[in-house]
PyMOL Python script that loads the backbone (N, CA, C, O; Angstrom):
from pymol import cmd

cmd.read_pdbstr("""\
ATOM      1  N   UNK A   1     -26.006  16.828 -23.686  1.00  0.00           N
ATOM      2  CA  UNK A   1     -26.665  16.764 -22.406  1.00  0.00           C
ATOM      3  C   UNK A   1     -26.100  15.663 -21.511  1.00  0.00           C
ATOM      4  O   UNK A   1     -26.052  15.825 -20.292  1.00  0.00           O
ATOM      5  N   UNK A   2     -25.675  14.556 -22.097  1.00  0.00           N
ATOM      6  CA  UNK A   2     -25.175  13.473 -21.249  1.00  0.00           C
ATOM      7  C   UNK A   2     -23.874  13.855 -20.569  1.00  0.00           C
ATOM      8  O   UNK A   2     -23.599  13.392 -19.462  1.00  0.00           O
ATOM      9  N   UNK A   3     -23.068  14.690 -21.208  1.00  0.00           N
ATOM     10  CA  UNK A   3     -21.820  15.121 -20.600  1.00  0.00           C
ATOM     11  C   UNK A   3     -22.042  15.986 -19.375  1.00  0.00           C
ATOM     12  O   UNK A   3     -21.240  15.969 -18.442  1.00  0.00           O
ATOM     13  N   UNK A   4     -23.138  16.748 -19.377  1.00  0.00           N
ATOM     14  CA  UNK A   4     -23.422  17.619 -18.241  1.00  0.00           C
ATOM     15  C   UNK A   4     -23.842  16.828 -17.012  1.00  0.00           C
ATOM     16  O   UNK A   4     -23.577  17.252 -15.888  1.00  0.00           O
ATOM     17  N   UNK A   5     -24.484  15.700 -17.204  1.00  0.00           N
ATOM     18  CA  UNK A   5     -24.917  14.886 -16.066  1.00  0.00           C
ATOM     19  C   UNK A   5     -23.736  14.248 -15.356  1.00  0.00           C
ATOM     20  O   UNK A   5     -23.750  14.113 -14.133  1.00  0.00           O
ATOM     21  N   UNK A   6     -22.731  13.861 -16.096  1.00  0.00           N
ATOM     22  CA  UNK A   6     -21.575  13.189 -15.501  1.00  0.00           C
ATOM     23  C   UNK A   6     -20.571  14.175 -14.930  1.00  0.00           C
ATOM     24  O   UNK A   6     -19.656  13.768 -14.214  1.00  0.00           O
ATOM     25  N   UNK A   7     -20.712  15.411 -15.215  1.00  0.00           N
ATOM     26  CA  UNK A   7     -19.810  16.425 -14.700  1.00  0.00           C
ATOM     27  C   UNK A   7     -18.855  16.905 -15.774  1.00  0.00           C
ATOM     28  O   UNK A   7     -18.766  16.309 -16.848  1.00  0.00           O
ATOM     29  N   UNK A   8     -18.143  17.979 -15.487  1.00  0.00           N
ATOM     30  CA  UNK A   8     -17.199  18.527 -16.458  1.00  0.00           C
ATOM     31  C   UNK A   8     -16.051  17.540 -16.740  1.00  0.00           C
ATOM     32  O   UNK A   8     -15.730  16.677 -15.923  1.00  0.00           O
ATOM     33  N   UNK A   9     -15.466  17.698 -17.895  1.00  0.00           N
ATOM     34  CA  UNK A   9     -14.392  16.810 -18.322  1.00  0.00           C
ATOM     35  C   UNK A   9     -13.221  16.828 -17.335  1.00  0.00           C
ATOM     36  O   UNK A   9     -12.667  15.779 -17.005  1.00  0.00           O
ATOM     37  N   UNK A  10     -12.851  18.010 -16.871  1.00  0.00           N
ATOM     38  CA  UNK A  10     -11.713  18.117 -15.948  1.00  0.00           C
ATOM     39  C   UNK A  10     -11.976  17.302 -14.676  1.00  0.00           C
ATOM     40  O   UNK A  10     -11.080  16.612 -14.189  1.00  0.00           O
ATOM     41  N   UNK A  11     -13.190  17.378 -14.143  1.00  0.00           N
ATOM     42  CA  UNK A  11     -13.512  16.635 -12.925  1.00  0.00           C
ATOM     43  C   UNK A  11     -13.467  15.136 -13.176  1.00  0.00           C
ATOM     44  O   UNK A  11     -12.968  14.385 -12.338  1.00  0.00           O
ATOM     45  N   UNK A  12     -13.983  14.687 -14.322  1.00  0.00           N
ATOM     46  CA  UNK A  12     -13.962  13.261 -14.642  1.00  0.00           C
ATOM     47  C   UNK A  12     -12.535  12.762 -14.806  1.00  0.00           C
ATOM     48  O   UNK A  12     -12.221  11.641 -14.406  1.00  0.00           O
ATOM     49  N   UNK A  13     -11.667  13.586 -15.392  1.00  0.00           N
ATOM     50  CA  UNK A  13     -10.265  13.186 -15.556  1.00  0.00           C
ATOM     51  C   UNK A  13      -9.556  13.077 -14.206  1.00  0.00           C
ATOM     52  O   UNK A  13      -8.810  12.128 -13.968  1.00  0.00           O
ATOM     53  N   UNK A  14      -9.789  14.041 -13.334  1.00  0.00           N
ATOM     54  CA  UNK A  14      -9.183  14.005 -11.993  1.00  0.00           C
ATOM     55  C   UNK A  14      -9.693  12.807 -11.218  1.00  0.00           C
ATOM     56  O   UNK A  14      -8.918  12.109 -10.563  1.00  0.00           O
ATOM     57  N   UNK A  15     -10.992  12.567 -11.291  1.00  0.00           N
ATOM     58  CA  UNK A  15     -11.579  11.434 -10.582  1.00  0.00           C
ATOM     59  C   UNK A  15     -11.048  10.108 -11.128  1.00  0.00           C
ATOM     60  O   UNK A  15     -10.727   9.204 -10.355  1.00  0.00           O
ATOM     61  N   UNK A  16     -10.955   9.988 -12.438  1.00  0.00           N
ATOM     62  CA  UNK A  16     -10.405   8.776 -13.048  1.00  0.00           C
ATOM     63  C   UNK A  16      -8.957   8.552 -12.660  1.00  0.00           C
ATOM     64  O   UNK A  16      -8.550   7.423 -12.386  1.00  0.00           O
ATOM     65  N   UNK A  17      -8.177   9.626 -12.637  1.00  0.00           N
ATOM     66  CA  UNK A  17      -6.772   9.533 -12.233  1.00  0.00           C
ATOM     67  C   UNK A  17      -6.655   9.062 -10.788  1.00  0.00           C
ATOM     68  O   UNK A  17      -5.842   8.191 -10.481  1.00  0.00           O
ATOM     69  N   UNK A  18      -7.466   9.635  -9.901  1.00  0.00           N
ATOM     70  CA  UNK A  18      -7.432   9.246  -8.486  1.00  0.00           C
ATOM     71  C   UNK A  18      -7.876   7.796  -8.308  1.00  0.00           C
ATOM     72  O   UNK A  18      -7.274   7.055  -7.532  1.00  0.00           O
ATOM     73  N   UNK A  19      -8.917   7.392  -9.016  1.00  0.00           N
ATOM     74  CA  UNK A  19      -9.377   6.006  -8.898  1.00  0.00           C
ATOM     75  C   UNK A  19      -8.347   5.020  -9.434  1.00  0.00           C
ATOM     76  O   UNK A  19      -8.197   3.924  -8.895  1.00  0.00           O
ATOM     77  N   UNK A  20      -7.634   5.404 -10.496  1.00  0.00           N
ATOM     78  CA  UNK A  20      -6.572   4.538 -11.005  1.00  0.00           C
ATOM     79  C   UNK A  20      -5.511   4.318  -9.942  1.00  0.00           C
ATOM     80  O   UNK A  20      -5.127   3.177  -9.684  1.00  0.00           O
ATOM     81  N   UNK A  21      -5.025   5.391  -9.316  1.00  0.00           N
ATOM     82  CA  UNK A  21      -3.969   5.248  -8.320  1.00  0.00           C
ATOM     83  C   UNK A  21      -4.456   4.506  -7.081  1.00  0.00           C
ATOM     84  O   UNK A  21      -3.705   3.733  -6.487  1.00  0.00           O
ATOM     85  N   UNK A  22      -5.706   4.733  -6.689  1.00  0.00           N
ATOM     86  CA  UNK A  22      -6.264   3.990  -5.559  1.00  0.00           C
ATOM     87  C   UNK A  22      -6.248   2.497  -5.854  1.00  0.00           C
ATOM     88  O   UNK A  22      -5.813   1.697  -5.025  1.00  0.00           O
ATOM     89  N   UNK A  23      -6.722   2.126  -7.038  1.00  0.00           N
ATOM     90  CA  UNK A  23      -6.767   0.713  -7.411  1.00  0.00           C
ATOM     91  C   UNK A  23      -5.367   0.144  -7.595  1.00  0.00           C
ATOM     92  O   UNK A  23      -5.117  -1.007  -7.234  1.00  0.00           O
ATOM     93  N   UNK A  24      -4.460   0.923  -8.145  1.00  0.00           N
ATOM     94  CA  UNK A  24      -3.092   0.464  -8.377  1.00  0.00           C
ATOM     95  C   UNK A  24      -2.340   0.264  -7.071  1.00  0.00           C
ATOM     96  O   UNK A  24      -1.662  -0.750  -6.903  1.00  0.00           O
ATOM     97  N   UNK A  25      -2.444   1.207  -6.147  1.00  0.00           N
ATOM     98  CA  UNK A  25      -1.682   1.134  -4.901  1.00  0.00           C
ATOM     99  C   UNK A  25      -2.348   0.258  -3.851  1.00  0.00           C
ATOM    100  O   UNK A  25      -1.665  -0.496  -3.159  1.00  0.00           O
ATOM    101  N   UNK A  26      -3.634   0.338  -3.723  1.00  0.00           N
ATOM    102  CA  UNK A  26      -4.318  -0.379  -2.661  1.00  0.00           C
ATOM    103  C   UNK A  26      -4.932  -1.669  -3.185  1.00  0.00           C
ATOM    104  O   UNK A  26      -4.713  -2.732  -2.604  1.00  0.00           O
ATOM    105  N   UNK A  27      -5.675  -1.599  -4.239  1.00  0.00           N
ATOM    106  CA  UNK A  27      -6.217  -2.785  -4.879  1.00  0.00           C
ATOM    107  C   UNK A  27      -7.023  -3.658  -3.948  1.00  0.00           C
ATOM    108  O   UNK A  27      -7.871  -3.174  -3.198  1.00  0.00           O
ATOM    109  N   UNK A  28      -6.750  -4.966  -4.002  1.00  0.00           N
ATOM    110  CA  UNK A  28      -7.500  -5.937  -3.210  1.00  0.00           C
ATOM    111  C   UNK A  28      -6.915  -6.152  -1.820  1.00  0.00           C
ATOM    112  O   UNK A  28      -7.580  -6.736  -0.965  1.00  0.00           O
ATOM    113  N   UNK A  29      -5.709  -5.704  -1.575  1.00  0.00           N
ATOM    114  CA  UNK A  29      -5.047  -5.972  -0.295  1.00  0.00           C
ATOM    115  C   UNK A  29      -4.544  -4.677   0.343  1.00  0.00           C
ATOM    116  O   UNK A  29      -3.362  -4.349   0.229  1.00  0.00           O
ATOM    117  N   UNK A  30      -5.419  -3.950   1.004  1.00  0.00           N
ATOM    118  CA  UNK A  30      -4.985  -2.706   1.639  1.00  0.00           C
ATOM    119  C   UNK A  30      -3.962  -2.933   2.748  1.00  0.00           C
ATOM    120  O   UNK A  30      -3.192  -2.030   3.075  1.00  0.00           O
ATOM    121  N   UNK A  31      -3.948  -4.142   3.333  1.00  0.00           N
ATOM    122  CA  UNK A  31      -2.970  -4.381   4.403  1.00  0.00           C
ATOM    123  C   UNK A  31      -1.540  -4.360   3.871  1.00  0.00           C
ATOM    124  O   UNK A  31      -0.625  -3.990   4.607  1.00  0.00           O
ATOM    125  N   UNK A  32      -1.325  -4.742   2.624  1.00  0.00           N
ATOM    126  CA  UNK A  32       0.021  -4.666   2.053  1.00  0.00           C
ATOM    127  C   UNK A  32       0.436  -3.219   1.797  1.00  0.00           C
ATOM    128  O   UNK A  32       1.609  -2.872   1.936  1.00  0.00           O
ATOM    129  N   UNK A  33      -0.516  -2.389   1.428  1.00  0.00           N
ATOM    130  CA  UNK A  33      -0.218  -0.968   1.255  1.00  0.00           C
ATOM    131  C   UNK A  33       0.183  -0.341   2.585  1.00  0.00           C
ATOM    132  O   UNK A  33       1.162   0.401   2.663  1.00  0.00           O
ATOM    133  N   UNK A  34      -0.580  -0.645   3.623  1.00  0.00           N
ATOM    134  CA  UNK A  34      -0.262  -0.119   4.956  1.00  0.00           C
ATOM    135  C   UNK A  34       1.081  -0.676   5.431  1.00  0.00           C
ATOM    136  O   UNK A  34       1.885   0.053   6.012  1.00  0.00           O
ATOM    137  N   UNK A  35       1.324  -1.957   5.188  1.00  0.00           N
ATOM    138  CA  UNK A  35       2.595  -2.566   5.596  1.00  0.00           C
ATOM    139  C   UNK A  35       3.768  -1.913   4.867  1.00  0.00           C
ATOM    140  O   UNK A  35       4.830  -1.715   5.459  1.00  0.00           O
ATOM    141  N   UNK A  36       3.588  -1.580   3.606  1.00  0.00           N
ATOM    142  CA  UNK A  36       4.659  -0.906   2.866  1.00  0.00           C
ATOM    143  C   UNK A  36       4.933   0.471   3.444  1.00  0.00           C
ATOM    144  O   UNK A  36       6.091   0.864   3.578  1.00  0.00           O
ATOM    145  N   UNK A  37       3.884   1.209   3.788  1.00  0.00           N
ATOM    146  CA  UNK A  37       4.078   2.525   4.404  1.00  0.00           C
ATOM    147  C   UNK A  37       4.772   2.419   5.757  1.00  0.00           C
ATOM    148  O   UNK A  37       5.658   3.215   6.072  1.00  0.00           O
ATOM    149  N   UNK A  38       4.364   1.427   6.558  1.00  0.00           N
ATOM    150  CA  UNK A  38       4.993   1.232   7.869  1.00  0.00           C
ATOM    151  C   UNK A  38       6.461   0.843   7.697  1.00  0.00           C
ATOM    152  O   UNK A  38       7.324   1.350   8.414  1.00  0.00           O
ATOM    153  N   UNK A  39       6.745  -0.043   6.765  1.00  0.00           N
ATOM    154  CA  UNK A  39       8.118  -0.479   6.518  1.00  0.00           C
ATOM    155  C   UNK A  39       8.989   0.697   6.097  1.00  0.00           C
ATOM    156  O   UNK A  39      10.093   0.866   6.613  1.00  0.00           O
ATOM    157  N   UNK A  40       8.508   1.503   5.173  1.00  0.00           N
ATOM    158  CA  UNK A  40       9.270   2.674   4.726  1.00  0.00           C
ATOM    159  C   UNK A  40       9.470   3.638   5.884  1.00  0.00           C
ATOM    160  O   UNK A  40      10.552   4.207   6.037  1.00  0.00           O
ATOM    161  N   UNK A  41       8.446   3.828   6.698  1.00  0.00           N
ATOM    162  CA  UNK A  41       8.578   4.717   7.851  1.00  0.00           C
ATOM    163  C   UNK A  41       9.581   4.223   8.863  1.00  0.00           C
ATOM    164  O   UNK A  41      10.384   5.005   9.371  1.00  0.00           O
ATOM    165  N   UNK A  42       9.551   2.928   9.169  1.00  0.00           N
ATOM    166  CA  UNK A  42      10.504   2.369  10.137  1.00  0.00           C
ATOM    167  C   UNK A  42      11.931   2.495   9.626  1.00  0.00           C
ATOM    168  O   UNK A  42      12.827   2.889  10.372  1.00  0.00           O
ATOM    169  N   UNK A  43      12.143   2.164   8.371  1.00  0.00           N
ATOM    170  CA  UNK A  43      13.490   2.254   7.797  1.00  0.00           C
ATOM    171  C   UNK A  43      13.963   3.705   7.773  1.00  0.00           C
ATOM    172  O   UNK A  43      15.131   3.977   8.049  1.00  0.00           O
ATOM    173  N   UNK A  44      13.070   4.637   7.446  1.00  0.00           N
ATOM    174  CA  UNK A  44      13.454   6.051   7.430  1.00  0.00           C
ATOM    175  C   UNK A  44      13.833   6.545   8.820  1.00  0.00           C
ATOM    176  O   UNK A  44      14.813   7.271   8.984  1.00  0.00           O
ATOM    177  N   UNK A  45      13.049   6.145   9.817  1.00  0.00           N
ATOM    178  CA  UNK A  45      13.359   6.565  11.182  1.00  0.00           C
ATOM    179  C   UNK A  45      14.686   5.969  11.634  1.00  0.00           C
ATOM    180  O   UNK A  45      15.513   6.668  12.218  1.00  0.00           O
ATOM    181  N   UNK A  46      14.892   4.692  11.370  1.00  0.00           N
ATOM    182  CA  UNK A  46      16.149   4.054  11.766  1.00  0.00           C
ATOM    183  C   UNK A  46      17.346   4.728  11.104  1.00  0.00           C
ATOM    184  O   UNK A  46      18.383   4.932  11.735  1.00  0.00           O
ATOM    185  N   UNK A  47      17.195   5.063   9.854  1.00  0.00           N
ATOM    186  CA  UNK A  47      18.325   5.599   9.107  1.00  0.00           C
ATOM    187  C   UNK A  47      18.573   7.076   9.406  1.00  0.00           C
ATOM    188  O   UNK A  47      19.710   7.469   9.664  1.00  0.00           O
ATOM    189  N   UNK A  48      17.533   7.892   9.374  1.00  0.00           N
ATOM    190  CA  UNK A  48      17.732   9.333   9.459  1.00  0.00           C
ATOM    191  C   UNK A  48      17.765   9.883  10.878  1.00  0.00           C
ATOM    192  O   UNK A  48      18.546  10.789  11.171  1.00  0.00           O
ATOM    193  N   UNK A  49      16.942   9.357  11.748  1.00  0.00           N
ATOM    194  CA  UNK A  49      16.904   9.912  13.096  1.00  0.00           C
ATOM    195  C   UNK A  49      17.947   9.287  14.012  1.00  0.00           C
ATOM    196  O   UNK A  49      18.587   9.975  14.807  1.00  0.00           O
ATOM    197  N   UNK A  50      18.110   7.972  13.889  1.00  0.00           N
ATOM    198  CA  UNK A  50      19.016   7.298  14.807  1.00  0.00           C
ATOM    199  C   UNK A  50      20.318   6.865  14.146  1.00  0.00           C
ATOM    200  O   UNK A  50      21.189   6.311  14.817  1.00  0.00           O
ATOM    201  N   UNK A  51      20.470   7.105  12.850  1.00  0.00           N
ATOM    202  CA  UNK A  51      21.690   6.798  12.092  1.00  0.00           C
ATOM    203  C   UNK A  51      22.106   5.334  12.226  1.00  0.00           C
ATOM    204  O   UNK A  51      23.290   5.026  12.362  1.00  0.00           O
ATOM    205  N   UNK A  52      21.130   4.448  12.187  1.00  0.00           N
ATOM    206  CA  UNK A  52      21.376   3.015  12.264  1.00  0.00           C
ATOM    207  C   UNK A  52      21.212   2.406  10.871  1.00  0.00           C
ATOM    208  O   UNK A  52      20.251   1.682  10.610  1.00  0.00           O
ATOM    209  N   UNK A  53      22.154   2.705   9.987  1.00  0.00           N
ATOM    210  CA  UNK A  53      22.043   2.261   8.596  1.00  0.00           C
ATOM    211  C   UNK A  53      22.062   0.745   8.466  1.00  0.00           C
ATOM    212  O   UNK A  53      21.317   0.185   7.662  1.00  0.00           O
ATOM    213  N   UNK A  54      22.899   0.076   9.242  1.00  0.00           N
ATOM    214  CA  UNK A  54      22.975  -1.382   9.178  1.00  0.00           C
ATOM    215  C   UNK A  54      21.687  -2.036   9.632  1.00  0.00           C
ATOM    216  O   UNK A  54      21.218  -2.996   9.019  1.00  0.00           O
ATOM    217  N   UNK A  55      21.122  -1.521  10.697  1.00  0.00           N
ATOM    218  CA  UNK A  55      19.858  -2.061  11.202  1.00  0.00           C
ATOM    219  C   UNK A  55      18.740  -1.798  10.196  1.00  0.00           C
ATOM    220  O   UNK A  55      17.880  -2.651   9.977  1.00  0.00           O
ATOM    221  N   UNK A  56      18.756  -0.628   9.593  1.00  0.00           N
ATOM    222  CA  UNK A  56      17.740  -0.304   8.590  1.00  0.00           C
ATOM    223  C   UNK A  56      17.856  -1.231   7.389  1.00  0.00           C
ATOM    224  O   UNK A  56      16.842  -1.658   6.838  1.00  0.00           O
ATOM    225  N   UNK A  57      19.080  -1.549   6.977  1.00  0.00           N
ATOM    226  CA  UNK A  57      19.287  -2.448   5.838  1.00  0.00           C
ATOM    227  C   UNK A  57      18.783  -3.854   6.149  1.00  0.00           C
ATOM    228  O   UNK A  57      18.298  -4.548   5.255  1.00  0.00           O
ATOM    229  N   UNK A  58      18.890  -4.276   7.397  1.00  0.00           N
ATOM    230  CA  UNK A  58      18.369  -5.587   7.782  1.00  0.00           C
ATOM    231  C   UNK A  58      16.861  -5.555   8.018  1.00  0.00           C
ATOM    232  O   UNK A  58      16.168  -6.537   7.754  1.00  0.00           O
ATOM    233  N   UNK A  59      16.363  -4.446   8.507  1.00  0.00           N
ATOM    234  CA  UNK A  59      14.934  -4.342   8.827  1.00  0.00           C
ATOM    235  C   UNK A  59      14.074  -4.347   7.573  1.00  0.00           C
ATOM    236  O   UNK A  59      12.958  -4.867   7.596  1.00  0.00           O
ATOM    237  N   UNK A  60      14.564  -3.784   6.490  1.00  0.00           N
ATOM    238  CA  UNK A  60      13.750  -3.685   5.279  1.00  0.00           C
ATOM    239  C   UNK A  60      13.313  -5.048   4.753  1.00  0.00           C
ATOM    240  O   UNK A  60      12.111  -5.257   4.586  1.00  0.00           O
ATOM    241  N   UNK A  61      14.213  -5.981   4.483  1.00  0.00           N
ATOM    242  CA  UNK A  61      13.732  -7.281   3.991  1.00  0.00           C
ATOM    243  C   UNK A  61      12.955  -8.069   5.040  1.00  0.00           C
ATOM    244  O   UNK A  61      12.016  -8.790   4.702  1.00  0.00           O
ATOM    245  N   UNK A  62      13.335  -7.939   6.306  1.00  0.00           N
ATOM    246  CA  UNK A  62      12.624  -8.664   7.363  1.00  0.00           C
ATOM    247  C   UNK A  62      11.175  -8.184   7.456  1.00  0.00           C
ATOM    248  O   UNK A  62      10.256  -9.000   7.533  1.00  0.00           O
ATOM    249  N   UNK A  63      10.969  -6.879   7.448  1.00  0.00           N
ATOM    250  CA  UNK A  63       9.610  -6.342   7.518  1.00  0.00           C
ATOM    251  C   UNK A  63       8.807  -6.682   6.264  1.00  0.00           C
ATOM    252  O   UNK A  63       7.606  -6.940   6.349  1.00  0.00           O
ATOM    253  N   UNK A  64       9.450  -6.683   5.118  1.00  0.00           N
ATOM    254  CA  UNK A  64       8.751  -7.052   3.886  1.00  0.00           C
ATOM    255  C   UNK A  64       8.306  -8.510   3.925  1.00  0.00           C
ATOM    256  O   UNK A  64       7.183  -8.833   3.537  1.00  0.00           O
ATOM    257  N   UNK A  65       9.181  -9.381   4.390  1.00  0.00           N
ATOM    258  CA  UNK A  65       8.835 -10.807   4.480  1.00  0.00           C
ATOM    259  C   UNK A  65       7.717 -11.022   5.497  1.00  0.00           C
ATOM    260  O   UNK A  65       6.798 -11.803   5.250  1.00  0.00           O
ATOM    261  N   UNK A  66       7.785 -10.342   6.627  1.00  0.00           N
ATOM    262  CA  UNK A  66       6.730 -10.462   7.639  1.00  0.00           C
ATOM    263  C   UNK A  66       5.388 -10.008   7.059  1.00  0.00           C
ATOM    264  O   UNK A  66       4.367 -10.660   7.277  1.00  0.00           O
ATOM    265  N   UNK A  67       5.385  -8.908   6.331  1.00  0.00           N
ATOM    266  CA  UNK A  67       4.144  -8.411   5.742  1.00  0.00           C
ATOM    267  C   UNK A  67       3.574  -9.418   4.752  1.00  0.00           C
ATOM    268  O   UNK A  67       2.367  -9.658   4.736  1.00  0.00           O
ATOM    269  N   UNK A  68       4.426 -10.002   3.932  1.00  0.00           N
ATOM    270  CA  UNK A  68       3.945 -10.977   2.957  1.00  0.00           C
ATOM    271  C   UNK A  68       3.423 -12.242   3.627  1.00  0.00           C
ATOM    272  O   UNK A  68       2.402 -12.786   3.208  1.00  0.00           O
ATOM    273  N   UNK A  69       4.110 -12.717   4.661  1.00  0.00           N
ATOM    274  CA  UNK A  69       3.658 -13.916   5.374  1.00  0.00           C
ATOM    275  C   UNK A  69       2.305 -13.667   6.030  1.00  0.00           C
ATOM    276  O   UNK A  69       1.417 -14.517   5.962  1.00  0.00           O
ATOM    277  N   UNK A  70       2.143 -12.518   6.660  1.00  0.00           N
ATOM    278  CA  UNK A  70       0.863 -12.186   7.293  1.00  0.00           C
ATOM    279  C   UNK A  70      -0.238 -12.106   6.245  1.00  0.00           C
ATOM    280  O   UNK A  70      -1.347 -12.587   6.477  1.00  0.00           O
ATOM    281  N   UNK A  71       0.052 -11.509   5.104  1.00  0.00           N
ATOM    282  CA  UNK A  71      -0.949 -11.392   4.050  1.00  0.00           C
ATOM    283  C   UNK A  71      -1.350 -12.758   3.497  1.00  0.00           C
ATOM    284  O   UNK A  71      -2.533 -13.013   3.271  1.00  0.00           O
ATOM    285  N   UNK A  72      -0.375 -13.631   3.280  1.00  0.00           N
ATOM    286  CA  UNK A  72      -0.677 -14.967   2.758  1.00  0.00           C
ATOM    287  C   UNK A  72      -1.477 -15.763   3.779  1.00  0.00           C
ATOM    288  O   UNK A  72      -2.417 -16.467   3.409  1.00  0.00           O
ATOM    289  N   UNK A  73      -1.123 -15.664   5.049  1.00  0.00           N
ATOM    290  CA  UNK A  73      -1.883 -16.376   6.083  1.00  0.00           C
ATOM    291  C   UNK A  73      -3.321 -15.898   6.144  1.00  0.00           C
ATOM    292  O   UNK A  73      -4.239 -16.702   6.305  1.00  0.00           O
ATOM    293  N   UNK A  74      -3.524 -14.593   6.018  1.00  0.00           N
ATOM    294  CA  UNK A  74      -4.900 -14.068   6.017  1.00  0.00           C
ATOM    295  C   UNK A  74      -5.670 -14.584   4.818  1.00  0.00           C
ATOM    296  O   UNK A  74      -6.847 -14.923   4.941  1.00  0.00           O
ATOM    297  N   UNK A  75      -5.032 -14.650   3.666  1.00  0.00           N
ATOM    298  CA  UNK A  75      -5.700 -15.140   2.463  1.00  0.00           C
ATOM    299  C   UNK A  75      -6.055 -16.609   2.590  1.00  0.00           C
ATOM    300  O   UNK A  75      -7.152 -17.019   2.210  1.00  0.00           O
ATOM    301  N   UNK A  76      -5.131 -17.409   3.123  1.00  0.00           N
ATOM    302  CA  UNK A  76      -5.378 -18.837   3.291  1.00  0.00           C
ATOM    303  C   UNK A  76      -6.502 -19.056   4.300  1.00  0.00           C
ATOM    304  O   UNK A  76      -7.382 -19.890   4.085  1.00  0.00           O
ATOM    305  N   UNK A  77      -6.471 -18.316   5.384  1.00  0.00           N
ATOM    306  CA  UNK A  77      -7.525 -18.434   6.385  1.00  0.00           C
ATOM    307  C   UNK A  77      -8.876 -18.038   5.807  1.00  0.00           C
ATOM    308  O   UNK A  77      -9.893 -18.658   6.119  1.00  0.00           O
ATOM    309  N   UNK A  78      -8.892 -17.008   4.966  1.00  0.00           N
ATOM    310  CA  UNK A  78     -10.135 -16.596   4.315  1.00  0.00           C
ATOM    311  C   UNK A  78     -10.667 -17.653   3.368  1.00  0.00           C
ATOM    312  O   UNK A  78     -11.879 -17.847   3.275  1.00  0.00           O
ATOM    313  N   UNK A  79      -9.777 -18.341   2.660  1.00  0.00           N
ATOM    314  CA  UNK A  79     -10.191 -19.404   1.755  1.00  0.00           C
ATOM    315  C   UNK A  79     -10.739 -20.603   2.506  1.00  0.00           C
ATOM    316  O   UNK A  79     -11.680 -21.245   2.041  1.00  0.00           O
ATOM    317  N   UNK A  80     -10.171 -20.914   3.649  1.00  0.00           N
ATOM    318  CA  UNK A  80     -10.642 -22.044   4.451  1.00  0.00           C
ATOM    319  C   UNK A  80     -12.047 -21.820   4.980  1.00  0.00           C
ATOM    320  O   UNK A  80     -12.807 -22.770   5.166  1.00  0.00           O
ATOM    321  N   UNK A  81     -12.390 -20.555   5.223  1.00  0.00           N
ATOM    322  CA  UNK A  81     -13.718 -20.245   5.742  1.00  0.00           C
ATOM    323  C   UNK A  81     -14.800 -20.412   4.674  1.00  0.00           C
ATOM    324  O   UNK A  81     -15.972 -20.590   5.007  1.00  0.00           O
ATOM    325  N   UNK A  82     -14.431 -20.358   3.434  1.00  0.00           N
ATOM    326  CA  UNK A  82     -15.423 -20.485   2.352  1.00  0.00           C
ATOM    327  C   UNK A  82     -15.780 -21.883   2.208  1.00  0.00           C
ATOM    328  O   UNK A  82     -16.600 -22.225   1.356  1.00  0.00           O
TER     329      UNK A  82
END
""", "prot")
cmd.dss("prot")
cmd.show_as("cartoon", "prot")
cmd.util.cbc("prot")
cmd.orient("prot")
């Protein structure tokens, strides 16, 4: 009877799988997940649409560093408020 209340096994497995990936990819800092998607999108557009491979190669580390700096500043600012 307890298994019926929680739902079928297949649904629990799908839900557990989705929750794992949500926690793994997004976790405590959703802004880093969004920044990674934006960075990949910018590099893809630079490389594939405009054929600017050199600019894309430079943009990738620059955007990654900017995302990390912004994330660290937000964390430090949040700690100061406590």
